[in-house]
C-alpha positions as YAML, in Angstrom:
chain: A
units: angstrom
residues:
- id: 1
  name: MET
  ca: [23.08, -11.71, 0.60]
- id: 2
  name: GLN
  ca: [22.28, -7.81, 1.13]
- id: 3
  name: ASN
  ca: [20.54, -8.11, -2.24]
- id: 4
  name: LEU
  ca: [18.29, -10.81, -1.33]
- id: 5
  name: GLN
  ca: [17.66, -9.09, 2.02]
- id: 6
  name: SER
  ca: [16.37, -6.03, 0.16]
- id: 7
  name: ALA
  ca: [14.35, -8.30, -2.07]
- id: 8
  name: PHE
  ca: [12.79, -9.89, 0.86]
- id: 9
  name: GLY
  ca: [12.32, -6.44, 2.40]
- id: 10
  name: ILE
  ca: [10.08, -5.33, -0.84]
- id: 11
  name: LEU
  ca: [7.52, -8.08, 0.00]
- id: 12
  name: ALA
  ca: [7.73, -7.36, 3.56]
- id: 13
  name: LEU
  ca: [6.85, -3.84, 3.31]
- id: 14
  name: ILE
  ca: [4.13, -4.58, 1.12]
- id: 15
  name: ALA
  ca: [2.76, -7.01, 3.56]
- id: 16
  name: VAL
  ca: [2.96, -4.28, 6.05]
- id: 17
  name: ALA
  ca: [0.82, -2.03, 3.76]
- id: 18
  name: TRP
  ca: [-1.37, -4.93, 3.60]
- id: 19
  name: ALA
  ca: [-1.82, -5.22, 7.22]
- id: 20
  name: PHE
  ca: [-2.95, -1.63, 7.42]
- id: 21
  name: SER
  ca: [-5.40, -2.20, 4.33]
- id: 22
  name: GLU
  ca: [-8.98, -1.05, 5.04]
- id: 23
  name: GLN
  ca: [-10.47, -4.01, 2.83]
- id: 24
  name: ARG
  ca: [-7.63, -6.80, 2.64]
- id: 25
  name: ARG
  ca: [-9.92, -9.02, 0.45]
- id: 26
  name: ALA
  ca: [-10.43, -6.24, -2.01]
- id: 27
  name: VAL
  ca: [-6.90, -5.84, -2.61]
- id: 28
  name: ALA
  ca: [-6.57, -5.99, -6.58]
- id: 29
  name: TRP
  ca: [-3.27, -7.86, -6.53]
- id: 30
  name: ARG
  ca: [-2.93, -8.14, -10.06]
- id: 31
  name: GLN
  ca: [-2.84, -4.06, -10.26]
- id: 32
  name: ALA
  ca: [-0.20, -4.14, -7.21]
- id: 33
  name: ALA
  ca: [1.82, -6.62, -9.25]
- id: 34
  name: ALA
  ca: [1.91, -4.24, -12.41]
- id: 35
  name: ALA
  ca: [2.68, -1.24, -10.17]
- id: 36
  name: LEU
  ca: [5.55, -3.11, -8.53]
- id: 37
  name: ALA
  ca: [6.77, -4.36, -12.01]
- id: 38
  name: LEU
  ca: [6.71, -0.85, -13.35]
- id: 39
  name: THR
  ca: [8.56, 0.37, -10.23]
- id: 40
  name: ILE
  ca: [11.39, -2.32, -10.69]
- id: 41
  name: ALA
  ca: [11.54, -1.75, -14.49]
- id: 42
  name: LEU
  ca: [12.05, 2.00, -14.18]
- id: 43
  name: THR
  ca: [14.52, 1.65, -11.39]
- id: 44
  name: PHE
  ca: [16.53, -0.61, -13.56]
- id: 45
  name: VAL
  ca: [16.22, 1.55, -16.59]
- id: 46
  name: MET
  ca: [17.00, 4.91, -14.70]
- id: 47
  name: LEU
  ca: [19.89, 3.58, -12.68]
- id: 48
  name: LYS
  ca: [21.50, 1.07, -15.24]
- id: 49
  name: VAL
  ca: [21.07, 2.97, -18.69]
- id: 50
  name: PRO
  ca: [23.06, 6.23, -18.60]
- id: 51
  name: PRO
  ca: [21.19, 7.92, -21.67]
- id: 52
  name: VAL
  ca: [17.75, 7.46, -20.00]
- id: 53
  name: ARG
  ca: [19.17, 8.57, -16.61]
- id: 54
  name: ALA
  ca: [20.62, 11.84, -18.11]
- id: 55
  name: PHE
  ca: [17.10, 12.36, -19.95]
- id: 56
  name: PHE
  ca: [15.28, 12.42, -16.67]
- id: 57
  name: ALA
  ca: [17.84, 14.67, -15.11]
- id: 58
  name: ALA
  ca: [17.24, 17.10, -17.83]
- id: 59
  name: ALA
  ca: [13.46, 16.88, -17.36]
- id: 60
  name: ASN
  ca: [13.75, 18.94, -14.18]
- id: 61
  name: ALA
  ca: [14.57, 22.14, -16.45]
- id: 62
  name: PRO
  ca: [10.78, 23.13, -16.72]
- id: 63
  name: VAL
  ca: [10.51, 22.95, -12.96]
- id: 64
  name: GLU
  ca: [13.59, 25.08, -12.51]
- id: 65
  name: ALA
  ca: [12.25, 27.76, -14.85]
- id: 66
  name: LEU
  ca: [8.96, 27.77, -12.99]
- id: 67
  name: ALA
  ca: [10.81, 28.12, -9.84]
- id: 68
  name: ALA
  ca: [12.94, 30.76, -11.24]
- id: 69
  name: ALA
  ca: [10.09, 32.65, -12.59]
- id: 70
  name: THR
  ca: [8.63, 32.49, -9.04]
- id: 71
  name: ARG
  ca: [11.84, 33.52, -7.54]
- id: 72
  name: ALA
  ca: [11.96, 36.63, -9.58]
- id: 73
  name: GLY
  ca: [8.63, 37.81, -8.25]
- id: 74
  name: THR
  ca: [9.68, 36.89, -4.64]
- id: 75
  name: THR
  ca: [12.92, 38.64, -4.84]
- id: 76
  name: VAL
  ca: [11.35, 41.83, -5.82]
- id: 77
  name: VAL
  ca: [8.74, 41.64, -2.94]
- id: 78
  name: PHE
  ca: [11.06, 40.03, -0.30]
- id: 79
  name: GLY
  ca: [14.45, 40.80, -1.26]
- id: 80
  name: TYR
  ca: [17.23, 38.35, -0.22]
- id: 81
  name: LEU
  ca: [14.47, 36.58, 1.92]
- id: 82
  name: GLY
  ca: [12.92, 35.67, -1.38]
- id: 83
  name: GLY
  ca: [15.81, 34.18, -2.88]
- id: 84
  name: GLY
  ca: [17.89, 37.07, -4.00]
- id: 85
  name: PRO
  ca: [21.67, 37.50, -3.36]
- id: 86
  name: LEU
  ca: [22.34, 37.14, 0.22]
- id: 87
  name: PRO
  ca: [24.31, 40.28, 1.75]
- id: 88
  name: PHE
  ca: [26.25, 37.89, 3.95]
- id: 89
  name: ASP
  ca: [27.74, 34.42, 3.85]
- id: 90
  name: PRO
  ca: [25.38, 31.74, 5.24]
- id: 91
  name: LYS
  ca: [27.10, 29.76, 8.38]
- id: 92
  name: MET
  ca: [25.65, 26.46, 7.10]
- id: 93
  name: PRO
  ca: [24.50, 24.56, 3.98]
- id: 94
  name: GLY
  ca: [21.06, 25.75, 2.98]
- id: 95
  name: GLY
  ca: [21.14, 28.72, 5.69]
- id: 96
  name: GLY
  ca: [19.77, 31.05, 3.02]
- id: 97
  name: PHE
  ca: [16.56, 28.96, 2.23]
- id: 98
  name: ILE
  ca: [13.47, 30.38, 3.97]
- id: 99
  name: LEU
  ca: [10.34, 28.11, 3.21]
- id: 100
  name: ALA
  ca: [7.81, 30.75, 3.55]
- id: 101
  name: PHE
  ca: [9.54, 33.31, 1.22]
- id: 102
  name: GLN
  ca: [11.18, 31.07, -1.17]
- id: 103
  name: ALA
  ca: [9.34, 27.66, -1.89]
- id: 104
  name: LEU
  ca: [5.70, 28.25, -0.60]
- id: 105
  name: PRO
  ca: [4.97, 31.25, -2.96]
- id: 106
  name: ILE
  ca: [5.12, 28.68, -5.97]
- id: 107
  name: VAL
  ca: [1.53, 27.82, -4.90]
- id: 108
  name: LEU
  ca: [0.50, 31.37, -6.26]
- id: 109
  name: MET
  ca: [2.11, 30.66, -9.39]
- id: 110
  name: ILE
  ca: [0.97, 27.21, -9.82]
- id: 111
  name: SER
  ca: [-2.59, 28.22, -8.82]
- id: 112
  name: ALA
  ca: [-2.64, 30.97, -11.50]
- id: 113
  name: LEU
  ca: [-1.19, 28.72, -14.27]
- id: 114
  name: THR
  ca: [-3.48, 25.92, -13.76]
- id: 115
  name: THR
  ca: [-6.44, 28.09, -13.53]
- id: 116
  name: LEU
  ca: [-5.41, 29.47, -16.87]
- id: 117
  name: LEU
  ca: [-4.67, 26.12, -18.37]
- id: 118
  name: PHE
  ca: [-8.10, 24.82, -17.24]
- id: 119
  name: TYR
  ca: [-9.80, 28.04, -19.02]
- id: 120
  name: TRP
  ca: [-7.74, 27.71, -22.20]
- id: 121
  name: LYS
  ca: [-9.03, 24.12, -22.39]
- id: 122
  name: ILE
  ca: [-5.50, 22.71, -22.11]
- id: 123
  name: LEU
  ca: [-5.42, 20.63, -19.06]
- id: 124
  name: PRO
  ca: [-8.89, 18.87, -19.54]
- id: 125
  name: PRO
  ca: [-7.53, 17.05, -22.62]
- id: 126
  name: ILE
  ca: [-4.33, 15.96, -21.00]
- id: 127
  name: VAL
  ca: [-6.46, 14.45, -17.95]
- id: 128
  name: ARG
  ca: [-8.30, 12.49, -20.46]
- id: 129
  name: GLY
  ca: [-5.26, 11.36, -22.09]
- id: 130
  name: PHE
  ca: [-3.65, 10.08, -18.74]
- id: 131
  name: ALA
  ca: [-7.24, 8.19, -18.05]
- id: 132
  name: TYR
  ca: [-6.68, 6.36, -21.34]
- id: 133
  name: VAL
  ca: [-3.22, 5.29, -20.82]
- id: 134
  name: LEU
  ca: [-3.26, 4.67, -16.97]
- id: 135
  name: ALA
  ca: [-6.29, 2.90, -17.07]
- id: 136
  name: ARG
  ca: [-4.61, 0.26, -19.48]
- id: 137
  name: THR
  ca: [-1.40, 0.05, -17.33]
- id: 138
  name: LEU
  ca: [-2.06, 0.31, -13.61]
- id: 139
  name: GLY
  ca: [-6.01, 1.06, -13.67]
- id: 140
  name: VAL
  ca: [-5.58, 4.44, -12.43]
- id: 141
  name: GLY
  ca: [-7.99, 7.31, -13.72]
- id: 142
  name: GLY
  ca: [-6.65, 10.25, -15.60]
- id: 143
  name: ALA
  ca: [-7.14, 12.78, -13.00]
- id: 144
  name: VAL
  ca: [-5.54, 10.75, -10.21]
- id: 145
  name: GLY
  ca: [-2.79, 10.05, -12.80]
- id: 146
  name: LEU
  ca: [-2.14, 13.50, -13.59]
- id: 147
  name: SER
  ca: [-1.91, 14.50, -10.03]
- id: 148
  name: THR
  ca: [0.45, 11.54, -9.03]
- id: 149
  name: ALA
  ca: [2.66, 12.42, -12.30]
- id: 150
  name: ALA
  ca: [2.84, 15.96, -11.38]
- id: 151
  name: ASN
  ca: [4.24, 15.10, -7.91]
- id: 152
  name: ILE
  ca: [7.44, 13.97, -9.97]
- id: 153
  name: PHE
  ca: [8.05, 17.77, -10.37]
- id: 154
  name: VAL
  ca: [5.94, 19.66, -7.74]
- id: 155
  name: GLY
  ca: [4.69, 19.51, -4.10]
- id: 156
  name: MET
  ca: [1.91, 17.60, -2.29]
- id: 157
  name: VAL
  ca: [-0.19, 20.88, -2.69]
- id: 158
  name: GLU
  ca: [0.87, 22.27, -5.95]
- id: 159
  name: ALA
  ca: [-0.01, 18.67, -7.77]
- id: 160
  name: PRO
  ca: [-3.52, 18.59, -6.71]
- id: 161
  name: LEU
  ca: [-4.26, 22.09, -8.13]
- id: 162
  name: PHE
  ca: [-3.88, 20.50, -11.52]
- id: 163
  name: ILE
  ca: [-7.04, 18.50, -10.83]
- id: 164
  name: ARG
  ca: [-8.86, 20.86, -8.77]
- id: 165
  name: PRO
  ca: [-12.19, 20.62, -10.42]
- id: 166
  name: TYR
  ca: [-12.09, 16.74, -10.07]
- id: 167
  name: LEU
  ca: [-11.20, 16.42, -6.27]
- id: 168
  name: ALA
  ca: [-14.90, 16.46, -5.32]
- id: 169
  name: LYS
  ca: [-15.58, 13.53, -7.58]
- id: 170
  name: LEU
  ca: [-12.69, 11.25, -6.78]
- id: 171
  name: SER
  ca: [-13.55, 7.93, -4.80]
- id: 172
  name: ARG
  ca: [-11.98, 7.38, -1.44]
- id: 173
  name: SER
  ca: [-9.32, 5.11, -2.88]
- id: 174
  name: GLU
  ca: [-8.52, 7.72, -5.52]
- id: 175
  name: LEU
  ca: [-8.38, 10.43, -3.14]
- id: 176
  name: PHE
  ca: [-5.93, 8.30, -1.05]
- id: 177
  name: VAL
  ca: [-3.59, 7.96, -4.20]
- id: 178
  name: VAL
  ca: [-3.53, 11.50, -4.53]
- id: 179
  name: MET
  ca: [-2.79, 12.04, -0.83]
- id: 180
  name: THR
  ca: [0.05, 9.28, -1.05]
- id: 181
  name: GLY
  ca: [1.47, 10.51, -4.12]
- id: 182
  name: GLY
  ca: [2.36, 13.79, -2.35]
- id: 183
  name: MET
  ca: [3.69, 12.13, 0.59]
- id: 184
  name: ALA
  ca: [5.88, 9.64, -1.56]
- id: 185
  name: GLY
  ca: [7.75, 12.43, -3.49]
- id: 186
  name: ILE
  ca: [9.31, 15.93, -3.09]
- id: 187
  name: ALA
  ca: [9.11, 19.06, -4.98]
- id: 188
  name: GLY
  ca: [11.27, 20.35, -7.61]
- id: 189
  name: THR
  ca: [11.71, 23.59, -5.47]
- id: 190
  name: VAL
  ca: [13.86, 21.51, -2.84]
- id: 191
  name: LEU
  ca: [15.27, 19.00, -5.06]
- id: 192
  name: VAL
  ca: [18.51, 21.08, -5.74]
- id: 193
  name: LEU
  ca: [18.63, 22.19, -2.38]
- id: 194
  name: TYR
  ca: [18.92, 18.63, -1.13]
- id: 195
  name: ALA
  ca: [21.17, 17.34, -3.93]
- id: 196
  name: THR
  ca: [23.34, 20.48, -2.91]
- id: 197
  name: LEU
  ca: [23.44, 19.12, 0.74]
- id: 198
  name: LEU
  ca: [24.40, 15.69, -0.27]
- id: 199
  name: THR
  ca: [26.82, 16.29, -3.13]
- id: 200
  name: ALA
  ca: [29.69, 15.27, -0.82]
- id: 201
  name: SER
  ca: [27.77, 12.03, 0.41]
- id: 202
  name: VAL
  ca: [26.33, 10.57, -2.52]
- id: 203
  name: PRO
  ca: [28.04, 10.71, -5.94]
- id: 204
  name: ASP
  ca: [25.43, 12.25, -8.49]
- id: 205
  name: ALA
  ca: [23.03, 13.16, -5.94]
- id: 206
  name: ALA
  ca: [20.95, 15.49, -8.22]
- id: 207
  name: GLY
  ca: [20.53, 12.52, -10.90]
- id: 208
  name: HIS
  ca: [19.33, 10.18, -8.00]
- id: 209
  name: PHE
  ca: [16.91, 12.94, -6.61]
- id: 210
  name: VAL
  ca: [15.39, 13.15, -9.90]
- id: 211
  name: ILE
  ca: [14.98, 9.28, -10.26]
- id: 212
  name: ALA
  ca: [13.53, 8.94, -6.75]
- id: 213
  name: SER
  ca: [10.85, 11.59, -7.83]
- id: 214
  name: VAL
  ca: [9.94, 9.50, -10.95]
- id: 215
  name: LEU
  ca: [9.74, 6.41, -8.84]
- id: 216
  name: GLY
  ca: [7.58, 7.86, -6.32]
- id: 217
  name: ALA
  ca: [4.74, 7.79, -8.66]
- id: 218
  name: PRO
  ca: [4.17, 4.19, -9.38]
- id: 219
  name: ALA
  ca: [5.37, 3.14, -5.75]
- id: 220
  name: ALA
  ca: [2.61, 5.58, -4.15]
- id: 221
  name: ILE
  ca: [-0.05, 3.85, -6.40]
- id: 222
  name: LEU
  ca: [1.18, 0.25, -5.40]
- id: 223
  name: ILE
  ca: [1.00, 1.22, -1.85]
- id: 224
  name: ALA
  ca: [-2.25, 3.36, -1.67]
- id: 225
  name: ARG
  ca: [-4.14, 0.55, -3.64]
- id: 226
  name: VAL
  ca: [-3.01, -2.09, -0.99]
- id: 227
  name: MET
  ca: [-4.01, 0.16, 1.81]
- id: 228
  name: VAL
  ca: [-7.23, 1.69, 0.60]
- id: 229
  name: PRO
  ca: [-8.39, -0.69, -2.30]
- id: 230
  name: GLU
  ca: [-10.84, 0.38, -4.83]
- id: 231
  name: ILE
  ca: [-14.23, -0.87, -3.71]
- id: 232
  name: GLU
  ca: [-16.67, 1.37, -5.69]
- id: 233
  name: ASN
  ca: [-16.84, 2.57, -9.44]
- id: 234
  name: ALA
  ca: [-14.03, 5.44, -9.50]
- id: 235
  name: ALA
  ca: [-15.53, 8.70, -10.69]
- id: 236
  name: THR
  ca: [-12.48, 9.55, -13.09]
- id: 237
  name: GLU
  ca: [-12.05, 6.19, -14.61]
- id: 238
  name: GLY
  ca: [-12.73, 5.94, -18.24]
- id: 239
  name: SER
  ca: [-14.78, 9.25, -19.62]
- id: 240
  name: LEU
  ca: [-14.47, 12.31, -17.64]
- id: 241
  name: GLU
  ca: [-17.24, 15.00, -17.66]
- id: 242
  name: GLU
  ca: [-16.18, 18.35, -19.11]
- id: 243
  name: PRO
  ca: [-15.79, 20.72, -15.95]
- id: 244
  name: GLU
  ca: [-17.59, 23.89, -15.43]
- id: 245
  name: PRO
  ca: [-15.99, 27.05, -16.79]
- id: 246
  name: VAL
  ca: [-13.40, 28.35, -14.20]
- id: 247
  name: ALA
  ca: [-13.28, 31.85, -15.21]
- id: 248
  name: ALA
  ca: [-15.10, 34.37, -17.64]
- id: 249
  name: SER
  ca: [-11.77, 35.60, -19.43]
- id: 250
  name: THR
  ca: [-8.10, 34.98, -19.18]
- id: 251
  name: MET
  ca: [-7.79, 38.06, -16.72]
- id: 252
  name: ASP
  ca: [-10.54, 36.62, -14.55]
- id: 253
  name: ALA
  ca: [-8.89, 33.18, -14.55]
- id: 254
  name: ILE
  ca: [-5.47, 34.86, -13.34]
- id: 255
  name: VAL
  ca: [-7.32, 36.89, -10.56]
- id: 256
  name: LYS
  ca: [-9.27, 33.64, -9.43]
- id: 257
  name: GLY
  ca: [-6.31, 31.49, -9.60]
- id: 258
  name: THR
  ca: [-4.10, 33.90, -7.49]
- id: 259
  name: SER
  ca: [-6.73, 34.74, -5.04]
- id: 260
  name: ALA
  ca: [-7.36, 30.79, -4.48]
- id: 261
  name: GLY
  ca: [-3.65, 30.30, -4.39]
- id: 262
  name: LEU
  ca: [-3.24, 33.10, -1.52]
- id: 263
  name: GLU
  ca: [-6.04, 31.57, 0.55]
- id: 264
  name: LEU
  ca: [-4.21, 28.16, 0.08]
- id: 265
  name: LEU
  ca: [-0.77, 29.90, 0.93]
- id: 266
  name: LEU
  ca: [-2.01, 31.29, 4.19]
- id: 267
  name: ASN
  ca: [-3.68, 27.94, 5.28]
- id: 268
  name: ILE
  ca: [-0.35, 26.08, 4.62]
- id: 269
  name: VAL
  ca: [1.58, 28.54, 6.52]
- id: 270
  name: ALA
  ca: [-0.64, 28.42, 9.68]
- id: 271
  name: MET
  ca: [-0.97, 24.50, 9.60]
- id: 272
  name: LEU
  ca: [2.90, 24.23, 9.39]
- id: 273
  name: ILE
  ca: [3.45, 26.48, 12.38]
- id: 274
  name: VAL
  ca: [0.73, 24.62, 14.45]
- id: 275
  name: PHE
  ca: [2.00, 21.11, 13.62]
- id: 276
  name: VAL
  ca: [5.78, 21.90, 14.17]
- id: 277
  name: ALA
  ca: [4.94, 23.72, 17.44]
- id: 278
  name: LEU
  ca: [2.94, 20.56, 18.58]
- id: 279
  name: VAL
  ca: [5.74, 18.23, 17.96]
- id: 280
  name: TYR
  ca: [8.11, 20.49, 19.96]
- id: 281
  name: LEU
  ca: [5.60, 20.55, 22.72]
- id: 282
  name: VAL
  ca: [5.55, 16.69, 22.77]
- id: 283
  name: ASN
  ca: [9.16, 16.41, 22.96]
- id: 284
  name: ALA
  ca: [9.25, 19.01, 26.02]
- id: 285
  name: MET
  ca: [6.99, 16.81, 27.82]
- id: 286
  name: LEU
  ca: [9.02, 13.70, 26.93]
- id: 287
  name: GLY
  ca: [12.05, 15.77, 28.32]
- id: 288
  name: ILE
  ca: [10.61, 15.10, 31.87]
- id: 289
  name: LEU
  ca: [11.21, 11.50, 31.45]
- id: 290
  name: PRO
  ca: [14.82, 10.13, 32.46]
- id: 291
  name: SER
  ca: [17.34, 9.92, 29.91]
- id: 292
  name: VAL
  ca: [18.19, 6.75, 28.04]
- id: 293
  name: GLY
  ca: [21.57, 6.11, 26.85]
- id: 294
  name: GLY
  ca: [22.79, 9.45, 27.77]
- id: 295
  name: ALA
  ca: [20.20, 11.37, 25.60]
- id: 296
  name: PRO
  ca: [16.59, 12.77, 26.26]
- id: 297
  name: ILE
  ca: [13.63, 10.59, 24.96]
- id: 298
  name: THR
  ca: [12.23, 12.49, 21.87]
- id: 299
  name: LEU
  ca: [9.62, 11.42, 19.33]
- id: 300
  name: GLN
  ca: [12.46, 11.32, 16.66]
- id: 301
  name: ARG
  ca: [14.48, 8.66, 18.84]
- id: 302
  name: MET
  ca: [11.26, 6.77, 19.42]
- id: 303
  name: LEU
  ca: [10.42, 6.52, 15.83]
- id: 304
  name: GLY
  ca: [14.22, 5.94, 15.14]
- id: 305
  name: THR
  ca: [14.07, 2.68, 17.08]
- id: 306
  name: VAL
  ca: [10.79, 1.73, 15.68]
- id: 307
  name: MET
  ca: [12.27, 2.51, 11.95]
- id: 308
  name: ALA
  ca: [15.57, 0.42, 12.47]
- id: 309
  name: PRO
  ca: [14.05, -2.88, 11.47]
- id: 310
  name: VAL
  ca: [12.47, -1.26, 8.26]
- id: 311
  name: CYS
  ca: [16.02, 0.08, 7.49]
- id: 312
  name: TRP
  ca: [17.28, -3.45, 7.75]
- id: 313
  name: LEU
  ca: [14.34, -4.70, 5.35]
- id: 314
  name: MET
  ca: [15.61, -2.21, 2.88]
- id: 315
  name: GLY
  ca: [19.08, -3.90, 2.96]
- id: 316
  name: LEU
  ca: [21.16, -2.08, 5.29]
- id: 317
  name: PRO
  ca: [23.29, -4.05, 7.60]
- id: 318
  name: TRP
  ca: [21.98, -4.06, 11.27]
- id: 319
  name: SER
  ca: [25.11, -2.28, 12.40]
- id: 320
  name: GLU
  ca: [23.89, 0.59, 10.38]
- id: 321
  name: ALA
  ca: [20.36, 0.36, 10.92]
- id: 322
  name: PRO
  ca: [19.95, 2.29, 14.14]
- id: 323
  name: ALA
  ca: [21.62, 5.34, 12.53]
- id: 324
  name: ALA
  ca: [19.72, 5.12, 9.43]
- id: 325
  name: GLY
  ca: [16.43, 4.53, 11.72]
- id: 326
  name: ALA
  ca: [17.22, 7.84, 13.39]
- id: 327
  name: LEU
  ca: [17.28, 9.70, 10.00]
- id: 328
  name: MET
  ca: [13.76, 8.04, 9.35]
- id: 329
  name: GLY
  ca: [12.44, 9.15, 12.69]
- id: 330
  name: THR
  ca: [13.78, 12.50, 12.24]
- id: 331
  name: LYS
  ca: [12.17, 12.98, 8.77]
- id: 332
  name: THR
  ca: [8.82, 11.44, 9.98]
- id: 333
  name: VAL
  ca: [8.46, 13.88, 12.91]
- id: 334
  name: LEU
  ca: [10.01, 16.89, 11.65]
- id: 335
  name: ASN
  ca: [10.81, 16.77, 7.83]
- id: 336
  name: GLU
  ca: [12.95, 15.51, 5.22]
- id: 337
  name: PHE
  ca: [15.18, 18.62, 5.08]
- id: 338
  name: VAL
  ca: [16.37, 18.21, 8.81]
- id: 339
  name: ALA
  ca: [16.99, 14.75, 8.05]
- id: 340
  name: TYR
  ca: [19.07, 15.34, 4.92]
- id: 341
  name: LEU
  ca: [21.06, 17.75, 7.20]
- id: 342
  name: ASP
  ca: [21.67, 15.13, 9.48]
- id: 343
  name: PHE
  ca: [22.43, 12.75, 6.79]
- id: 344
  name: ALA
  ca: [25.20, 15.10, 5.38]
- id: 345
  name: ALA
  ca: [26.64, 15.49, 8.78]
- id: 346
  name: LEU
  ca: [26.96, 11.69, 9.45]
- id: 347
  name: SER
  ca: [30.86, 10.45, 9.58]
- id: 348
  name: PRO
  ca: [31.90, 8.16, 6.63]
- id: 349
  name: GLU
  ca: [31.80, 5.27, 8.95]
- id: 350
  name: ALA
  ca: [28.14, 5.54, 9.90]
- id: 351
  name: LEU
  ca: [26.85, 4.30, 6.68]
- id: 352
  name: SER
  ca: [28.63, 2.45, 3.82]
- id: 353
  name: PRO
  ca: [28.13, 4.11, 0.23]
- id: 354
  name: ARG
  ca: [25.41, 1.48, -0.63]
- id: 355
  name: SER
  ca: [23.47, 2.24, 2.50]
- id: 356
  name: ARG
  ca: [23.79, 6.01, 1.75]
- id: 357
  name: LEU
  ca: [22.46, 5.55, -1.67]
- id: 358
  name: ILE
  ca: [19.49, 3.40, -0.13]
- id: 359
  name: MET
  ca: [18.71, 6.09, 2.30]
- id: 360
  name: LEU
  ca: [18.55, 8.91, -0.29]
- id: 361
  name: TYR
  ca: [15.87, 7.19, -1.65]
- id: 362
  name: ALA
  ca: [14.11, 6.16, 1.30]
- id: 363
  name: LEU
  ca: [14.22, 9.87, 2.68]
- id: 364
  name: CYS
  ca: [12.88, 11.26, -0.27]
- id: 365
  name: GLY
  ca: [9.54, 11.99, 0.58]
- id: 366
  name: PHE
  ca: [7.19, 14.37, 2.11]
- id: 367
  name: ALA
  ca: [5.79, 11.85, 4.81]
- id: 368
  name: ASN
  ca: [5.73, 13.68, 8.04]
- id: 369
  name: PHE
  ca: [3.54, 15.30, 10.59]
- id: 370
  name: GLY
  ca: [4.38, 18.81, 9.14]
- id: 371
  name: SER
  ca: [3.54, 17.98, 5.65]
- id: 372
  name: LEU
  ca: [0.37, 16.36, 6.90]
- id: 373
  name: GLY
  ca: [-0.61, 19.62, 8.24]
- id: 374
  name: ILE
  ca: [0.36, 21.25, 4.69]
- id: 375
  name: MET
  ca: [-1.70, 18.66, 2.78]
- id: 376
  name: VAL
  ca: [-4.77, 18.60, 4.96]
- id: 377
  name: ALA
  ca: [-4.76, 22.60, 4.77]
- id: 378
  name: GLY
  ca: [-4.47, 22.47, 1.12]
- id: 379
  name: LEU
  ca: [-6.86, 19.63, 0.01]
- id: 380
  name: THR
  ca: [-9.39, 20.81, 2.34]
- id: 381
  name: THR
  ca: [-9.31, 24.29, 0.80]
- id: 382
  name: MET
  ca: [-9.62, 22.95, -2.55]
- id: 383
  name: ALA
  ca: [-12.45, 20.42, -1.64]
- id: 384
  name: PRO
  ca: [-13.96, 21.53, 1.28]
- id: 385
  name: GLU
  ca: [-16.93, 19.08, 1.15]
- id: 386
  name: ARG
  ca: [-14.14, 16.32, 1.39]
- id: 387
  name: ARG
  ca: [-12.76, 17.73, 4.93]
- id: 388
  name: GLN
  ca: [-13.70, 14.75, 7.24]
- id: 389
  name: GLU
  ca: [-12.50, 12.10, 4.59]
- id: 390
  name: ILE
  ca: [-9.11, 13.91, 4.01]
- id: 391
  name: VAL
  ca: [-8.49, 14.55, 7.83]
- id: 392
  name: GLY
  ca: [-9.32, 10.68, 8.55]
- id: 393
  name: LEU
  ca: [-7.10, 9.70, 5.69]
- id: 394
  name: GLY
  ca: [-4.20, 11.60, 6.90]
- id: 395
  name: LEU
  ca: [-2.14, 9.72, 9.32]
- id: 396
  name: LYS
  ca: [-2.67, 6.69, 7.06]
- id: 397
  name: SER
  ca: [-1.10, 8.72, 4.02]
- id: 398
  name: ILE
  ca: [2.08, 9.25, 6.20]
- id: 399
  name: ILE
  ca: [2.49, 5.58, 6.51]
- id: 400
  name: ALA
  ca: [1.71, 4.80, 2.84]
- id: 401
  name: GLY
  ca: [4.29, 7.36, 1.94]
- id: 402
  name: THR
  ca: [6.89, 6.26, 4.09]
- id: 403
  name: LEU
  ca: [6.31, 2.62, 2.80]
- id: 404
  name: SER
  ca: [6.28, 3.70, -0.71]
- id: 405
  name: THR
  ca: [9.77, 5.47, -0.57]
- id: 406
  name: CYS
  ca: [10.97, 2.53, 1.62]
- id: 407
  name: VAL
  ca: [10.10, 0.04, -1.27]
- id: 408
  name: ILE
  ca: [12.04, 2.39, -3.49]
- id: 409
  name: GLY
  ca: [14.79, 2.12, -1.16]
- id: 410
  name: ALA
  ca: [14.65, -1.73, -1.13]
- id: 411
  name: ILE
  ca: [14.42, -1.96, -4.89]
- id: 412
  name: VAL
  ca: [17.59, 0.37, -5.39]
- id: 413
  name: GLY
  ca: [19.18, -2.16, -2.77]
- id: 414
  name: VAL
  ca: [18.30, -5.15, -4.79]
- id: 415
  name: LEU
  ca: [19.87, -3.38, -7.98]
- id: 416
  name: THR
  ca: [23.12, -1.90, -6.08]
...
């Protein structure tokens, strides 16, 4: 019965996306059905065929190499703050992880690398290749497909860097797919950390995180196309124009890419500080209200109550839905890192093994208010002419990213 409950949840979650759609009559249901079928097929293959699952687990190696290369630089500059050996024993799992000095600097590396790849004429043919393949499967243009696929391995800001010259040309629907793709996945830089946190809670957590990252791409396209359907001629469908040269030489490309990455990094840090601080202030104001159930009212609790039915739709028993909903609320208001910490601290009785597996996938995304600040800062820096549109789609992208990971969780529930 729980499998049927999850199957019903898939349809219900898509219906919720349709309820938030800007143009309900314009939804291309054939494309949505294709994206759903692809997501289900990939889930079945990667969960039920061990060799395929092992292959995708190994695909994270290039990302780890890039993260290790960045860590080598941050260690020289920041020492143990940048990822070097700790001179002390951390008191909690992940206690030595510092976002600003270890994860965010990869933006510099990605920015310089992508500028080089564009200058060397390596990325433009890849973009056109994605346009050819994805236009015949899910009807997604090459630039959007490349950014969405890049989100399997890198974060919501690094992935759009791969298509920076095309961001200004994207249609509104394509821009929303890019934003939803960022919200529906996590970066390779934190994947290993989260897997370490949940090793004792979910068997083979690392493999599941890689699979969740892969599934985030088609699921994001599914939900994004339902919520913001394509109603204009997409700028990156079919043939793509050759972008203007990004640099005059290889060294110029490195310098320009690093400079652009530095500006991006500073914007990300500033926006993240402000958004987390604003959430703290809201919770402080809510603290004036009388406690409910022996605990103060917070944004996390409020969203947890709202998210409990969503967790039930994914296939969790109602008795476990409030605890799971609290995790979803924490992930949405703060971030998935804090949610996974709370997940790891849950007693074995709080969630069954099946429910834990579903929640691993449901929480595996950057859809939260802090990430919204990061995304808005990043995309508006890369495409300042789209600032108003990016800000306007921001809150909608959180909903889309959350629905995307919840659909993945429901599909896992069907197959588990």
